[in-house]
C-alpha positions as CSV (number, residue, x, y, z in Angstrom):
1,M,0.0,0.0,0.0
2,T,1.6,3.2,-1.1
3,E,1.1,6.3,1.1
4,K,0.0,9.3,-0.9
5,K,0.5,12.7,0.8
6,P,-0.5,15.8,-1.0
7,Q,1.7,18.9,-0.8
8,L,-0.8,20.7,1.4
9,Q,-0.6,18.0,4.2
10,R,3.2,18.0,4.1
11,K,3.3,21.7,4.4
12,A,0.8,21.6,7.3
13,L,3.0,19.1,9.1
14,R,6.1,21.3,8.6
15,T,4.2,24.3,9.9
16,R,3.1,22.4,13.0
17,A,6.6,21.3,13.7
18,R,7.9,24.9,13.4
19,A,5.2,26.1,15.8
20,R,6.0,23.3,18.3
21,N,9.6,24.4,18.4
22,K,8.6,27.9,19.4
23,K,6.2,26.6,22.1
24,P,7.8,26.4,25.6
25,A,7.8,23.2,27.6
26,F,4.9,23.6,30.0
27,L,6.1,22.3,33.4
28,R,4.0,21.6,36.4
29,P,4.6,24.5,38.9
30,E,7.0,23.6,41.7
31,S,8.0,20.3,40.0
32,W,11.6,21.4,40.0
33,R,11.6,21.8,43.8
34,D,10.4,18.4,44.9
35,A,11.0,15.0,43.2
36,K,7.5,13.8,44.2
37,F,5.9,16.1,41.6
38,S,6.1,14.9,38.0
39,E,6.9,17.5,35.3
40,S,3.6,16.8,33.5
41,W,1.4,19.9,33.3
42,R,-1.2,20.5,36.0
43,R,-3.3,23.6,36.1
44,P,-2.2,25.9,39.0
45,R,-5.2,26.6,41.3
46,G,-3.7,28.2,44.3
47,L,-4.6,31.7,45.4
48,D,-1.1,33.0,45.5
49,N,0.3,30.8,42.7
50,K,2.8,32.8,40.6
51,V,2.3,30.7,37.4
52,R,-1.5,31.2,37.6
53,Q,-0.9,35.0,38.1
54,K,1.5,34.9,35.1
55,V,4.2,36.7,37.1
56,K,7.3,37.7,35.1
57,G,10.2,35.2,35.6
58,W,7.9,32.2,36.2
59,P,7.2,29.6,33.6
60,A,4.5,30.1,31.0
61,S,1.2,28.3,31.2
62,P,-0.8,27.0,28.3
63,S,-3.2,29.4,26.6
64,T,-5.0,29.8,23.3
65,G,-2.1,31.8,22.0
66,Y,-0.1,28.6,21.8
67,K,-2.7,26.8,19.6
68,G,-1.2,25.0,16.6
69,P,-1.7,26.3,13.0
70,K,-5.2,26.0,11.6
71,I,-4.2,23.9,8.6
72,A,-2.6,21.3,10.8
73,R,-5.3,20.9,13.4
74,G,-6.9,17.4,13.3
75,L,-4.1,15.9,11.3
76,H,-2.6,12.6,12.4
77,P,1.2,12.6,12.6
78,S,1.2,10.5,9.4
79,G,-0.3,13.5,7.6
80,Y,-3.8,12.1,7.1
81,R,-7.1,13.4,8.6
82,E,-8.7,10.8,10.9
83,V,-12.2,9.5,10.1
84,I,-13.9,7.2,12.7
85,V,-15.5,4.2,11.0
86,Y,-18.3,2.0,12.5
87,N,-19.1,-0.3,9.6
88,A,-17.9,-1.3,6.2
89,E,-20.3,1.2,4.4
90,D,-18.5,4.1,6.1
91,V,-15.2,3.0,4.5
92,V,-16.5,3.7,1.0
93,A,-17.0,7.5,1.8
94,V,-13.3,7.9,2.8
95,D,-10.8,9.6,0.4
96,P,-7.7,7.5,0.4
97,N,-5.4,10.4,-0.6
98,T,-6.2,12.7,2.4
99,Q,-8.0,10.6,5.0
100,A,-7.2,7.5,7.1
101,I,-9.7,5.5,9.1
102,R,-9.7,4.7,12.8
103,I,-12.0,1.8,13.7
104,A,-14.3,2.7,16.6
105,H,-13.5,0.9,19.8
106,T,-17.1,-0.4,20.0
107,V,-16.7,-2.5,16.8
108,G,-16.4,-6.2,17.4
109,K,-14.1,-8.7,15.7
110,R,-16.4,-9.8,12.9
111,K,-17.3,-6.3,11.8
112,R,-13.7,-5.2,12.3
113,A,-12.5,-7.9,9.9
114,L,-15.0,-6.7,7.3
115,I,-13.8,-3.1,7.7
116,I,-10.2,-4.1,7.3
117,A,-10.9,-6.1,4.2
118,E,-12.8,-3.2,2.6
119,A,-10.0,-0.8,3.5
120,E,-7.3,-2.9,2.0
121,K,-9.4,-3.3,-1.2
122,L,-9.7,0.5,-1.5
123,Q,-6.1,1.0,-0.3
124,I,-7.1,3.1,2.7
125,K,-4.7,3.5,5.6
126,I,-6.0,2.1,9.0
127,L,-4.6,3.8,12.0
128,N,-5.5,1.2,14.6
129,A,-5.2,-2.1,12.7
130,T,-2.7,-3.4,15.3
131,L,-5.5,-4.0,17.8
132,I,-6.4,-7.1,15.9
133,E,-3.0,-8.6,16.4
134,E,-3.1,-7.7,20.1
135,A,-6.5,-9.4,20.4
136,T,-5.2,-12.7,18.9
137,E,-2.1,-12.5,21.2
138,V,-4.5,-12.1,24.2
139,E,-6.4,-15.2,23.1
140,G,-3.2,-17.2,23.1
141,E,-2.3,-15.8,26.6
142,D,-5.8,-16.9,27.8
143,A,-5.0,-20.5,27.0
144,E,-1.6,-20.2,28.8
145,T,-3.3,-18.7,31.9
146,E,-5.8,-21.6,32.0
147,Q,-2.8,-24.0,32.0
148,E,-1.2,-22.0,34.8
149,T,-4.3,-22.1,36.9
150,E,-4.5,-25.9,36.5
151,K,-0.9,-26.2,37.6
152,S,-1.5,-23.9,40.6
153,E,-4.6,-26.1,41.6
154,K,-2.4,-29.2,41.4
155,S,0.3,-27.6,43.6
156,K,-2.4,-26.5,46.1
157,E,-3.5,-30.2,46.3
158,K,0.1,-31.3,47.0
159,K,0.4,-28.6,49.7
160,E,-2.7,-29.9,51.4
161,K,-1.3,-33.4,51.4
162,K,2.0,-32.2,53.0
163,P,0.4,-30.9,56.3
164,A,-1.0,-34.3,57.0
165,K,2.5,-35.8,56.8
166,A,3.8,-33.0,59.0
167,K,1.2,-33.8,61.6
168,E,2.4,-37.4,61.6
169,D,6.0,-36.3,62.0
170,K,5.0,-34.1,65.0
171,S,3.2,-37.0,66.6
172,K,6.2,-39.3,66.1
173,A,8.4,-36.6,67.6
174,K,6.1,-36.3,70.7
175,K,6.2,-40.1,71.2
176,S,10.0,-40.2,71.0
177,K,10.2,-37.4,73.6
178,E,7.9,-39.3,75.9
179,K,10.0,-42.4,75.5
180,K,13.2,-40.5,76.5
181,K,11.5,-39.2,79.7
């Protein structure tokens, strides 16, 4: 399947990359002071918080001024516009040159297989096709877990048998002590 990207989409991705380079890294306030705070952004809500007040010398906080370029909004990193698909009929309406499909998470295996077959026939890119491979791997793991549970049940049975032997050993030890006295 060949990927076709029009000039406009490539230009939009380059513009978005340029805008991202100008954007500051938004750090969580006070994350540099204490290791227990991660650097991932959290909105400052404190009454005296300097980041919330936008005090000079403190890090910038996200605002609409940092929004990405209009032509790049909604673009997937691959350069395609995402279209959510629920059934095989929805795939027909997709433009393979500018759009890629994302199969909705509510779609089951049978319908998902039909959607993938239709998309491959029309040479449309699928953004979340790997979920099928993961699902088959999970099925294989389920069989393994069943075997593991059977083994654990057998080991529990063996452990239950051992305490009975231990009781016999204790009773023998008591008898030998009594004989010594």
